C-alpha positions in Angstrom: 121.4 11.1 13.1 120.0 7.7 13.0 116.6 9.2 13.9 116.8 11.6 10.9 117.6 8.8 8.4 114.6 6.9 9.7 112.3 9.8 9.5 113.3 10.7 5.9 112.2 7.5 4.4 109.0 7.6 6.3 108.3 11.2 5.2 109.2 10.1 1.6 106.6 7.3 1.9 104.0 9.6 3.3 104.7 12.2 0.5 104.4 9.4 -2.0 101.2 8.1 -0.3 99.8 11.6 -0.2 100.6 12.2 -3.9 99.1 8.8 -4.8 95.9 9.6 -2.8 95.8 13.1 -4.3 96.0 11.5 -7.8 93.4 8.9 -6.9 90.9 11.7 -5.6 91.7 13.8 -8.7 91.0 10.8 -11.0 87.8 9.9 -9.1 86.8 13.5 -9.2 87.4 13.6 -13.0 85.5 10.4 -13.5 82.5 11.7 -11.4 82.5 15.0 -13.3 82.6 13.0 -16.7 79.7 10.9 -15.5 77.7 13.9 -14.4 78.5 15.7 -17.7 77.4 12.6 -19.7 74.2 12.4 -17.6 73.7 16.1 -18.2 74.2 15.7 -22.0 71.6 12.8 -22.0 69.1 15.1 -20.2 69.7 17.9 -22.6 69.2 15.6 -25.5 65.9 14.2 -23.9 64.7 17.8 -23.4 65.3 18.7 -27.0 63.6 15.5 -28.1 60.6 16.3 -25.9 60.4 19.8 -27.4 60.5 18.4 -30.9 57.8 15.8 -30.2 55.7 18.5 -28.6 56.0 20.7 -31.6 55.0 17.7 -33.8 52.0 16.8 -31.7 51.0 20.4 -31.7 50.9 20.2 -35.5 48.8 17.1 -35.2 46.4 18.9 -33.0 46.1 21.7 -35.5 45.4 19.2 -38.2 42.9 17.4 -36.1 41.2 20.6 -35.3 41.0 21.5 -39.0 39.6 18.1 -39.9 36.9 18.5 -37.2 35.8 21.7 -38.8 35.8 20.1 -42.2 33.7 17.2 -40.9 31.2 19.6 -39.4 30.9 21.4 -42.7 30.3 18.1 -44.5 27.6 17.1 -42.0 25.9 20.4 -42.7 26.1 19.8 -46.4 25.0 16.2 -46.1 22.1 17.4 -44.0 20.9 19.5 -46.9 21.1 16.5 -49.2 18.9 14.4 -46.9 15.8 16.1 -48.1 16.7 15.5 -51.7 17.6 11.9 -51.0 14.2 11.4 -49.4 12.5 12.9 -52.5 14.6 10.6 -54.7 13.5 7.6 -52.6 9.9 8.7 -52.9 10.2 9.0 -56.7 11.8 5.7 -56.9 8.9 4.1 -54.9 6.4 5.9 -57.2 8.2 4.7 -60.3 8.2 1.1 -59.1 4.4 1.4 -58.4 3.9 2.9 -61.8 5.9 0.2 -63.4 3.6 -2.3 -61.7 0.5 -0.4 -63.0 2.0 -0.3 -66.5 2.7 -4.0 -66.4 -0.9 -4.7 -65.4 -2.2 -2.5 -68.1 0.0 -4.1 -70.6 -1.4 -7.5 -69.7 -4.9 -6.2 -69.8 -4.2 -4.6 -73.3 -2.8 -7.9 -74.5 -5.8 -9.7 -73.3 -8.1 -7.2 -75.0 -6.0 -7.4 -78.1 -6.3 -11.2 -78.2 -10.1 -10.9 -77.6 -10.5 -8.4 -80.5 -8.4 -10.5 -82.7 -10.5 -13.6 -82.0 -13.7 -11.7 -82.8 -12.5 -9.8 -85.9 -10.1 -12.2 -87.5 -12.5 -15.0 -88.2 -14.8 -12.5 -90.0 -12.0 -11.0 -92.0 -11.0 -14.6 -93.1 -14.5 -15.6 -94.0 -14.9 -13.4 -97.1 -11.5 -14.6 -98.3 -12.6 -18.2 -98.0 -15.7 -17.8 -100.2 
């Protein structure tokens, strides 16, 4: 009987130890599952963010493609205007040259006018003086 009394407390200690270890393993298992679930949640969030950013960049790509087409159209239109711009530049150059000629003619006419006045004004004044 003495042996039975000694075995009972030891069995009780082993049962208690087994229960404690079982609780410990269950707690560790729950903690690991929670950590893995948290990591999984982060990865799902990251995936959703990547999809959203991808959609946004796709929109930017479409916009950039549209802008490229618009720029090409503007280049074609501006190419058509280059001929007219060259004509305007030529006209401006001719006007500048024409202004120089007009200025020279103006000076020449002023010189002629002063010569004519010097020749005719004294004759006009002479009869008035007599």
